[in-house]
C-alpha positions as CSV (number, residue, x, y, z in Angstrom):
1,M,92.4,279.7,271.8
2,E,91.4,281.6,268.7
3,C,90.0,285.1,268.5
4,F,88.0,286.3,265.5
5,W,87.1,289.9,265.0
6,H,84.9,290.9,262.1
7,K,85.6,294.4,261.1
8,L,82.7,296.4,259.9
9,R,83.0,298.3,256.6
10,W,81.5,301.8,256.7
11,F,80.4,303.7,253.6
12,C,80.4,307.5,253.4
13,R,77.4,309.0,251.7
14,E,79.0,312.4,251.5
15,P,79.6,313.1,247.7
16,G,82.9,315.0,248.5
17,C,84.5,312.2,250.5
18,P,87.6,310.8,248.8
19,R,87.6,307.5,250.7
20,K,84.0,306.4,249.9
21,S,84.4,303.3,252.4
22,F,86.6,302.5,255.3
23,T,86.9,299.8,258.1
24,E,87.1,299.9,261.9
25,Q,90.6,300.5,263.2
26,I,92.3,300.2,266.6
27,P,96.1,300.6,267.3
28,Q,96.5,296.9,267.5
29,L,94.8,296.3,264.2
30,P,95.3,299.1,261.7
31,A,93.6,299.4,258.4
32,G,94.6,296.5,256.0
33,A,96.2,294.4,258.8
34,R,95.1,290.9,259.4
35,P,97.2,289.6,262.4
36,T,97.4,291.9,265.4
37,A,100.4,294.0,266.3
38,R,101.0,291.9,269.4
39,L,101.0,288.6,267.3
40,R,103.5,290.2,264.8
41,A,105.7,291.3,267.7
42,A,105.6,287.8,269.2
43,A,106.6,286.3,266.0
44,R,109.4,288.8,265.5
45,C,110.8,288.2,269.0
46,R,110.6,284.5,268.5
47,V,112.8,284.7,265.4
48,R,115.2,287.3,267.0
49,D,115.5,286.1,270.6
50,A,114.6,282.3,270.7
51,G,116.6,281.5,267.6
52,S,113.7,280.0,265.8
53,T,113.6,280.0,262.0
54,V,111.0,281.9,260.1
55,V,109.4,278.5,259.0
56,Q,109.1,277.3,262.6
57,V,107.5,280.6,263.7
58,T,104.8,280.4,260.9
59,R,103.5,277.0,261.9
60,D,101.9,277.5,265.3
61,P,99.9,280.7,264.7
62,H,99.3,279.8,261.0
63,L,101.1,282.9,259.6
64,S,102.5,283.1,256.1
65,W,106.3,283.1,255.6
66,P,106.3,286.6,253.9
67,R,104.4,288.1,256.8
68,V,106.8,286.8,259.4
69,M,109.8,287.7,257.4
70,D,108.5,291.3,256.8
71,T,107.9,291.8,260.6
72,F,111.4,290.4,261.3
73,R,113.0,292.8,258.6
74,V,111.5,295.7,260.5
75,Q,113.3,294.7,263.7
76,A,116.5,293.8,261.8
77,R,116.5,297.2,260.1
78,E,116.2,299.0,263.5
79,V,119.2,297.0,264.8
80,V,121.4,297.4,261.7
81,E,120.8,301.1,261.4
82,A,121.3,301.9,265.0
83,R,124.3,304.0,265.8
84,L,127.2,302.1,267.3
85,P,128.9,303.3,270.6
86,E,132.3,305.0,270.1
87,A,135.3,303.0,271.2
88,A,137.4,304.5,273.9
89,V,140.4,302.5,273.2
90,L,141.4,300.3,270.3
91,G,143.1,297.0,271.0
92,V,145.5,295.0,268.9
93,D,142.7,293.0,267.4
94,E,141.1,296.1,266.0
95,T,144.2,297.6,264.4
96,R,146.4,294.9,263.1
97,C,145.8,293.5,259.7
98,G,147.5,290.5,258.3
99,R,149.8,288.0,260.0
100,P,152.3,289.3,262.6
101,R,155.9,289.1,261.4
102,W,158.7,288.4,264.0
103,E,162.3,289.3,263.9
104,Q,165.3,288.3,266.0
105,D,167.4,291.0,267.5
106,P,171.0,290.2,266.5
107,G,172.5,291.7,269.7
108,T,170.3,290.1,272.3
109,G,168.9,287.2,270.4
110,E,165.4,288.1,271.6
111,W,162.4,287.8,269.2
112,G,160.1,290.7,268.7
113,L,157.3,292.0,266.3
114,L,158.6,293.5,263.2
115,G,157.2,297.1,262.5
116,P,154.1,298.6,264.0
């Protein structure tokens, strides 16, 4: 199913109007936008949640690669810039760097980690 909406262009006859002309707008289709916000959100979620590539997402709804990539970047920026939760306890994997070094205790003969 395809839906076409022809936006009307309005002209302002007021001499002091800085815009001179403008088009109809709704929240789903703001000025200058071609695909609806719902279609952009669906494409963004398909890349993010379904694991599809940007090229795969562009094929079905006939969107351009830059348009899908731009909508995905918006979502990625929100995730990357989100504040991380603070860790209550750090485990050995978060604090150790390098390979562990082992040493043998001369008195007991048991092996243990060298240093902290």
